[in-house]
N, CA, C and O atoms as a Tinker XYZ file with bonds, in Angstrom:
   320  protein
     1  N      5.971000  -18.083000   -5.846000    73     2
     2  CA     5.045000  -17.000000   -6.084000    64     1     3
     3  C      3.899000  -17.544000   -6.924000    63     2     4     5
     4  O      4.110000  -18.419000   -7.764000    81     3
     5  N      2.700000  -17.041000   -6.712000    73     3     6
     6  CA     1.568000  -17.481000   -7.508000    64     5     7
     7  C      1.803000  -17.206000   -8.984000    63     6     8     9
     8  O      2.533000  -16.276000   -9.329000    81     7
     9  N      1.194000  -18.003000   -9.863000    73     7    10
    10  CA     1.479000  -17.872000  -11.291000    64     9    11
    11  C      1.132000  -16.499000  -11.841000    63    10    12    13
    12  O      1.883000  -15.970000  -12.661000    81    11
    13  N      0.017000  -15.899000  -11.419000    73    11    14
    14  CA    -0.340000  -14.559000  -11.911000    64    13    15
    15  C      0.679000  -13.530000  -11.450000    63    14    16    17
    16  O      1.064000  -12.641000  -12.209000    81    15
    17  N      1.112000  -13.656000  -10.206000    73    15    18
    18  CA     2.085000  -12.711000   -9.675000    64    17    19
    19  C      3.422000  -12.878000  -10.398000    63    18    20    21
    20  O      4.088000  -11.890000  -10.706000    81    19
    21  N      3.815000  -14.128000  -10.671000    73    19    22
    22  CA     5.056000  -14.359000  -11.400000    64    21    23
    23  C      4.981000  -13.772000  -12.802000    63    22    24    25
    24  O      5.945000  -13.183000  -13.291000    81    23
    25  N      3.841000  -13.935000  -13.435000    73    23    26
    26  CA     3.686000  -13.428000  -14.792000    64    25    27
    27  C      3.822000  -11.920000  -14.833000    63    26    28    29
    28  O      4.254000  -11.363000  -15.843000    81    27
    29  N      3.465000  -11.260000  -13.763000    73    27    30
    30  CA     3.556000   -9.804000  -13.702000    64    29    31
    31  C      4.839000   -9.350000  -13.009000    63    30    32    33
    32  O      4.975000   -8.175000  -12.670000    81    31
    33  N      5.780000  -10.270000  -12.796000    73    31    34
    34  CA     7.018000   -9.959000  -12.076000    64    33    35
    35  C      6.744000   -9.360000  -10.704000    63    34    36    37
    36  O      7.538000   -8.564000  -10.201000    81    35
    37  N      5.622000   -9.738000  -10.098000    73    35    38
    38  CA     5.286000   -9.243000   -8.767000    64    37    39
    39  C      4.688000   -7.857000   -8.752000    63    38    40    41
    40  O      4.408000   -7.331000   -7.674000    81    39
    41  N      4.481000   -7.238000   -9.906000    73    39    42
    42  CA     3.924000   -5.888000   -9.973000    64    41    43
    43  C      2.404000   -5.958000   -9.911000    63    42    44    45
    44  O      1.782000   -6.666000  -10.703000    81    43
    45  N      1.810000   -5.237000   -8.984000    73    43    46
    46  CA     0.355000   -5.203000   -8.854000    64    45    47
    47  C     -0.087000   -3.791000   -8.513000    63    46    48    49
    48  O      0.720000   -2.947000   -8.125000    81    47
    49  N     -1.373000   -3.553000   -8.664000    73    47    50
    50  CA    -1.974000   -2.301000   -8.246000    64    49    51
    51  C     -3.027000   -2.633000   -7.219000    63    50    52    53
    52  O     -3.955000   -3.390000   -7.504000    81    51
    53  N     -2.902000   -2.080000   -6.030000    73    51    54
    54  CA    -3.897000   -2.275000   -4.983000    64    53    55
    55  C     -4.993000   -1.229000   -5.151000    63    54    56    57
    56  O     -4.713000   -0.054000   -5.387000    81    55
    57  N     -6.221000   -1.661000   -5.030000    73    55    58
    58  CA    -7.364000   -0.754000   -5.129000    64    57    59
    59  C     -8.088000   -0.792000   -3.786000    63    58    60    61
    60  O     -8.807000   -1.746000   -3.492000    81    59
    61  N     -7.904000    0.217000   -2.995000    73    59    62
    62  CA    -8.578000    0.321000   -1.700000    64    61    63
    63  C     -8.859000    1.802000   -1.453000    63    62    64    65
    64  O     -8.185000    2.457000   -0.658000    81    63
    65  N     -9.866000    2.308000   -2.150000    73    63    66
    66  CA   -10.171000    3.723000   -2.060000    64    65    67
    67  C     -9.346000    4.550000   -3.038000    63    66    68    69
    68  O     -9.825000    5.546000   -3.581000    81    67
    69  N     -8.109000    4.132000   -3.257000    73    67    70
    70  CA    -7.237000    4.784000   -4.241000    64    69    71
    71  C     -6.310000    3.725000   -4.798000    63    70    72    73
    72  O     -6.180000    2.647000   -4.218000    81    71
    73  N     -5.674000    4.013000   -5.896000    73    71    74
    74  CA    -4.765000    3.065000   -6.530000    64    73    75
    75  C     -3.366000    3.248000   -5.949000    63    74    76    77
    76  O     -2.915000    4.373000   -5.736000    81    75
    77  N     -2.693000    2.143000   -5.700000    73    75    78
    78  CA    -1.332000    2.210000   -5.197000    64    77    79
    79  C     -0.500000    1.145000   -5.919000    63    78    80    81
    80  O     -0.807000   -0.045000   -5.849000    81    79
    81  N      0.533000    1.575000   -6.596000    73    79    82
    82  CA     1.420000    0.661000   -7.306000    64    81    83
    83  C      2.390000    0.037000   -6.305000    63    82    84    85
    84  O      3.107000    0.751000   -5.604000    81    83
    85  N      2.414000   -1.288000   -6.238000    73    83    86
    86  CA     3.279000   -1.984000   -5.288000    64    85    87
    87  C      3.934000   -3.181000   -5.961000    63    86    88    89
    88  O      3.558000   -3.587000   -7.060000    81    87
    89  N      4.906000   -3.724000   -5.280000    73    87    90
    90  CA     5.601000   -4.932000   -5.700000    64    89    91
    91  C      5.326000   -5.985000   -4.624000    63    90    92    93
    92  O      5.429000   -5.695000   -3.432000    81    91
    93  N      4.980000   -7.200000   -5.039000    73    91    94
    94  CA     4.819000   -8.306000   -4.102000    64    93    95
    95  C      6.094000   -9.127000   -4.111000    63    94    96    97
    96  O      6.568000   -9.551000   -5.165000    81    95
    97  N      6.643000   -9.345000   -2.927000    73    95    98
    98  CA     7.852000  -10.148000   -2.792000    64    97    99
    99  C      7.512000  -11.353000   -1.933000    63    98   100   101
   100  O      7.042000  -11.204000   -0.805000    81    99
   101  N      7.746000  -12.538000   -2.460000    73    99   102
   102  CA     7.417000  -13.749000   -1.720000    64   101   103
   103  C      8.350000  -13.904000   -0.524000    63   102   104   105
   104  O      9.563000  -13.731000   -0.640000    81   103
   105  N      7.769000  -14.231000    0.621000    73   103   106
   106  CA     8.527000  -14.471000    1.843000    64   105   107
   107  C      8.997000  -15.924000    1.811000    63   106   108   109
   108  O      8.215000  -16.818000    1.488000    81   107
   109  N     10.246000  -16.164000    2.136000    73   107   110
   110  CA    10.796000  -17.523000    2.153000    64   109   111
   111  C     10.003000  -18.394000    3.122000    63   110   112   113
   112  O      9.557000  -17.927000    4.170000    81   111
   113  N      9.834000  -19.650000    2.766000    73   111   114
   114  CA     9.031000  -20.579000    3.573000    64   113   115
   115  C      9.509000  -20.650000    5.020000    63   114   116   117
   116  O      8.693000  -20.780000    5.933000    81   115
   117  N     10.807000  -20.567000    5.240000    73   115   118
   118  CA    11.328000  -20.672000    6.610000    64   117   119
   119  C     11.083000  -19.414000    7.449000    63   118   120   121
   120  O     11.419000  -19.386000    8.633000    81   119
   121  N     10.502000  -18.374000    6.843000    73   119   122
   122  CA    10.186000  -17.140000    7.577000    64   121   123
   123  C      8.686000  -16.909000    7.704000    63   122   124   125
   124  O      8.272000  -15.895000    8.267000    81   123
   125  N      7.865000  -17.818000    7.199000    73   123   126
   126  CA     6.419000  -17.602000    7.148000    64   125   127
   127  C      5.674000  -17.908000    8.440000    63   126   128   129
   128  O      4.638000  -17.293000    8.692000    81   127
   129  N      6.148000  -18.819000    9.259000    73   127   130
   130  CA     5.391000  -19.291000   10.419000    64   129   131
   131  C      4.893000  -18.154000   11.319000    63   130   132   133
   132  O      3.698000  -18.117000   11.615000    81   131
   133  N      5.745000  -17.229000   11.765000    73   131   134
   134  CA     5.235000  -16.171000   12.651000    64   133   135
   135  C      4.247000  -15.243000   11.941000    63   134   136   137
   136  O      3.355000  -14.682000   12.577000    81   135
   137  N      4.404000  -15.083000   10.639000    73   135   138
   138  CA     3.480000  -14.231000    9.878000    64   137   139
   139  C      2.116000  -14.906000    9.793000    63   138   140   141
   140  O      1.087000  -14.259000    9.990000    81   139
   141  N      2.106000  -16.214000    9.499000    73   139   142
   142  CA     0.845000  -16.948000    9.425000    64   141   143
   143  C      0.127000  -16.957000   10.775000    63   142   144   145
   144  O     -1.093000  -16.802000   10.835000    81   143
   145  N      0.878000  -17.136000   11.844000    73   143   146
   146  CA     0.286000  -17.130000   13.185000    64   145   147
   147  C     -0.342000  -15.769000   13.491000    63   146   148   149
   148  O     -1.466000  -15.701000   13.990000    81   147
   149  N      0.375000  -14.696000   13.195000    73   147   150
   150  CA    -0.151000  -13.341000   13.422000    64   149   151
   151  C     -1.367000  -13.074000   12.536000    63   150   152   153
   152  O     -2.313000  -12.408000   12.955000    81   151
   153  N     -1.336000  -13.594000   11.316000    73   151   154
   154  CA    -2.455000  -13.417000   10.385000    64   153   155
   155  C     -3.736000  -14.028000   10.948000    63   154   156   157
   156  O     -4.796000  -13.405000   10.886000    81   155
   157  N     -3.649000  -15.236000   11.493000    73   155   158
   158  CA    -4.847000  -15.859000   12.059000    64   157   159
   159  C     -5.389000  -15.066000   13.246000    63   158   160   161
   160  O     -6.600000  -15.032000   13.463000    81   159
   161  N     -4.527000  -14.444000   13.996000    73   159   162
   162  CA    -4.976000  -13.617000   15.134000    64   161   163
   163  C     -5.720000  -12.374000   14.645000    63   162   164   165
   164  O     -6.684000  -11.938000   15.273000    81   163
   165  N     -5.271000  -11.805000   13.525000    73   163   166
   166  CA    -5.870000  -10.568000   13.009000    64   165   167
   167  C     -7.041000  -10.812000   12.081000    63   166   168   169
   168  O     -7.923000   -9.962000   11.958000    81   167
   169  N     -7.061000  -11.958000   11.428000    73   167   170
   170  CA    -8.094000  -12.256000   10.432000    64   169   171
   171  C     -8.738000  -13.607000   10.751000    63   170   172   173
   172  O     -8.465000  -14.595000   10.068000    81   171
   173  N     -9.592000  -13.661000   11.781000    73   171   174
   174  CA   -10.183000  -14.942000   12.164000    64   173   175
   175  C    -10.990000  -15.597000   11.047000    63   174   176   177
   176  O    -11.221000  -16.805000   11.090000    81   175
   177  N    -11.417000  -14.838000   10.065000    73   175   178
   178  CA   -12.127000  -15.414000    8.931000    64   177   179
   179  C    -11.249000  -16.324000    8.088000    63   178   180   181
   180  O    -11.752000  -17.092000    7.269000    81   179
   181  N     -9.945000  -16.241000    8.286000    73   179   182
   182  CA    -9.017000  -17.085000    7.536000    64   181   183
   183  C     -8.821000  -18.452000    8.188000    63   182   184   185
   184  O     -8.207000  -19.339000    7.595000    81   183
   185  N     -9.327000  -18.623000    9.376000    73   183   186
   186  CA    -9.130000  -19.873000   10.115000    64   185   187
   187  C     -9.501000  -21.114000    9.296000    63   186   188   189
   188  O     -8.751000  -22.090000    9.335000    81   187
   189  N    -10.615000  -21.129000    8.557000    73   187   190
   190  CA   -10.939000  -22.340000    7.786000    64   189   191
   191  C     -9.926000  -22.670000    6.683000    63   190   192   193
   192  O     -9.930000  -23.783000    6.157000    81   191
   193  N     -9.069000  -21.723000    6.334000    73   191   194
   194  CA    -8.130000  -21.923000    5.234000    64   193   195
   195  C     -6.774000  -22.468000    5.673000    63   194   196   197
   196  O     -5.979000  -22.896000    4.835000    81   195
   197  N     -6.505000  -22.458000    6.963000    73   195   198
   198  CA    -5.243000  -22.985000    7.488000    64   197   199
   199  C     -5.565000  -24.136000    8.436000    63   198   200   201
   200  O     -6.398000  -23.980000    9.330000    81   199
   201  N     -4.920000  -25.289000    8.258000    73   199   202
   202  CA    -5.243000  -26.467000    9.055000    64   201   203
   203  C     -4.580000  -26.467000   10.428000    63   202   204   205
   204  O     -3.978000  -27.460000   10.837000    81   203
   205  N     -4.694000  -25.362000   11.124000    73   203   206
   206  CA    -4.001000  -25.227000   12.395000    64   205   207
   207  C     -4.758000  -24.240000   13.274000    63   206   208   209
   208  O     -5.337000  -23.276000   12.772000    81   207
   209  N     -4.756000  -24.474000   14.568000    73   207   210
   210  CA    -5.444000  -23.565000   15.486000    64   209   211
   211  C     -4.591000  -22.321000   15.706000    63   210   212   213
   212  O     -3.367000  -22.417000   15.795000    81   211
   213  N     -5.220000  -21.164000   15.794000    73   211   214
   214  CA    -4.459000  -19.915000   15.908000    64   213   215
   215  C     -3.622000  -19.841000   17.175000    63   214   216   217
   216  O     -2.666000  -19.068000   17.231000    81   215
   217  N     -3.956000  -20.625000   18.191000    73   215   218
   218  CA    -3.168000  -20.628000   19.426000    64   217   219
   219  C     -2.138000  -21.752000   19.471000    63   218   220   221
   220  O     -1.492000  -21.961000   20.498000    81   219
   221  N     -1.983000  -22.471000   18.369000    73   219   222
   222  CA    -0.998000  -23.557000   18.306000    64   221   223
   223  C      0.408000  -22.974000   18.463000    63   222   224   225
   224  O      0.638000  -21.804000   18.158000    81   223
   225  N      1.337000  -23.790000   18.935000    73   223   226
   226  CA     2.718000  -23.295000   19.057000    64   225   227
   227  C      3.315000  -22.996000   17.677000    63   226   228   229
   228  O      2.897000  -23.559000   16.665000    81   227
   229  N      4.285000  -22.112000   17.668000    73   227   230
   230  CA     4.933000  -21.704000   16.434000    64   229   231
   231  C      5.478000  -22.908000   15.656000    63   230   232   233
   232  O      5.481000  -22.896000   14.425000    81   231
   233  N      5.930000  -23.928000   16.352000    73   231   234
   234  CA     6.477000  -25.122000   15.682000    64   233   235
   235  C      5.431000  -25.789000   14.799000    63   234   236   237
   236  O      5.780000  -26.357000   13.764000    81   235
   237  N      4.162000  -25.735000   15.180000    73   235   238
   238  CA     3.097000  -26.292000   14.338000    64   237   239
   239  C      2.946000  -25.478000   13.053000    63   238   240   241
   240  O      2.722000  -26.039000   11.980000    81   239
   241  N      3.070000  -24.174000   13.165000    73   239   242
   242  CA     2.995000  -23.318000   11.978000    64   241   243
   243  C      4.203000  -23.577000   11.061000    63   242   244   245
   244  O      4.074000  -23.551000    9.837000    81   243
   245  N      5.358000  -23.823000   11.657000    73   243   246
   246  CA     6.558000  -24.105000   10.864000    64   245   247
   247  C      6.376000  -25.355000   10.021000    63   246   248   249
   248  O      6.899000  -25.428000    8.908000    81   247
   249  N      5.642000  -26.345000   10.531000    73   247   250
   250  CA     5.426000  -27.596000    9.793000    64   249   251
   251  C      4.576000  -27.401000    8.536000    63   250   252   253
   252  O      4.731000  -28.153000    7.573000    81   251
   253  N      3.684000  -26.409000    8.524000    73   251   254
   254  CA     2.788000  -26.219000    7.380000    64   253   255
   255  C      3.125000  -24.984000    6.543000    63   254   256   257
   256  O      2.524000  -24.779000    5.489000    81   255
   257  N      4.057000  -24.173000    6.984000    73   255   258
   258  CA     4.336000  -22.876000    6.350000    64   257   259
   259  C      4.686000  -22.977000    4.866000    63   258   260   261
   260  O      4.331000  -22.087000    4.093000    81   259
   261  N      5.364000  -24.024000    4.460000    73   259   262
   262  CA     5.766000  -24.121000    3.054000    64   261   263
   263  C      4.578000  -24.334000    2.120000    63   262   264   265
   264  O      4.705000  -24.159000    0.908000    81   263
   265  N      3.429000  -24.709000    2.669000    73   263   266
   266  CA     2.236000  -24.952000    1.851000    64   265   267
   267  C      1.400000  -23.704000    1.607000    63   266   268   269
   268  O      0.443000  -23.739000    0.832000    81   267
   269  N      1.753000  -22.599000    2.263000    73   267   270
   270  CA     0.942000  -21.382000    2.179000    64   269   271
   271  C      1.817000  -20.194000    1.780000    63   270   272   273
   272  O      2.666000  -19.761000    2.559000    81   271
   273  N      1.614000  -19.668000    0.572000    73   271   274
   274  CA     2.433000  -18.538000    0.133000    64   273   275
   275  C      2.144000  -17.285000    0.963000    63   274   276   277
   276  O      1.004000  -17.017000    1.342000    81   275
   277  N      3.185000  -16.544000    1.228000    73   275   278
   278  CA     3.091000  -15.283000    1.968000    64   277   279
   279  C      3.873000  -14.255000    1.171000    63   278   280   281
   280  O      4.972000  -14.536000    0.693000    81   279
   281  N      3.308000  -13.068000    1.029000    73   279   282
   282  CA     3.958000  -12.017000    0.259000    64   281   283
   283  C      4.110000  -10.752000    1.087000    63   282   284   285
   284  O      3.241000  -10.404000    1.886000    81   283
   285  N      5.221000  -10.078000    0.882000    73   283   286
   286  CA     5.489000   -8.773000    1.485000    64   285   287
   287  C      5.074000   -7.739000    0.446000    63   286   288   289
   288  O      5.450000   -7.847000   -0.721000    81   287
   289  N      4.307000   -6.745000    0.859000    73   287   290
   290  CA     3.868000   -5.679000   -0.039000    64   289   291
   291  C      4.834000   -4.509000    0.118000    63   290   292   293
   292  O      4.970000   -3.938000    1.199000    81   291
   293  N      5.498000   -4.167000   -0.975000    73   291   294
   294  CA     6.521000   -3.124000   -0.960000    64   293   295
   295  C      6.152000   -2.053000   -1.979000    63   294   296   297
   296  O      5.795000   -2.390000   -3.108000    81   295
   297  N      6.227000   -0.770000   -1.618000    73   295   298
   298  CA     5.957000    0.277000   -2.608000    64   297   299
   299  C      6.827000    0.069000   -3.842000    63   298   300   301
   300  O      8.008000   -0.258000   -3.727000    81   299
   301  N      6.250000    0.255000   -5.008000    73   299   302
   302  CA     6.970000    0.043000   -6.266000    64   301   303
   303  C      8.219000    0.908000   -6.303000    63   302   304   305
   304  O      8.189000    2.078000   -5.920000    81   303
   305  N      9.312000    0.324000   -6.766000    73   303   306
   306  CA    10.572000    1.048000   -6.863000    64   305   307
   307  C     11.453000    0.906000   -5.638000    63   306   308   309
   308  O     12.587000    1.385000   -5.621000    81   307
   309  N     10.931000    0.245000   -4.610000    73   307   310
   310  CA    11.696000    0.035000   -3.385000    64   309   311
   311  C     11.693000   -1.456000   -3.076000    63   310   312   313
   312  O     10.652000   -2.098000   -3.219000    81   311
   313  N     12.775000   -2.011000   -2.673000    73   311   314
   314  CA    12.846000   -3.440000   -2.368000    64   313   315
   315  C     13.388000   -3.632000   -0.969000    63   314   316   317
   316  O     14.252000   -2.884000   -0.510000    81   315
   317  N     12.860000   -4.660000   -0.288000    73   315   318
   318  CA    13.314000   -4.949000    1.072000    64   317   319
   319  C     14.260000   -6.128000    1.052000    63   318   320
   320  O     14.759000   -6.536000    2.101000    81   319
């Protein structure tokens, strides 16, 4: 988990029109590849930040997944 997130025990407040208290839970490195692949499809502006083409096979994403933190956003008080 990023150092700021760790310092806050994963507790954050999202500000997007209104405030929402949430918990960030780090996704294990071995589960990140499909999330990273889907992220590049939805957010093409992120392409320069990942050293992989968005149409690359999932195995390519698996090779780099441990280098890129991924977090699950969970409403505060609930854990997945």
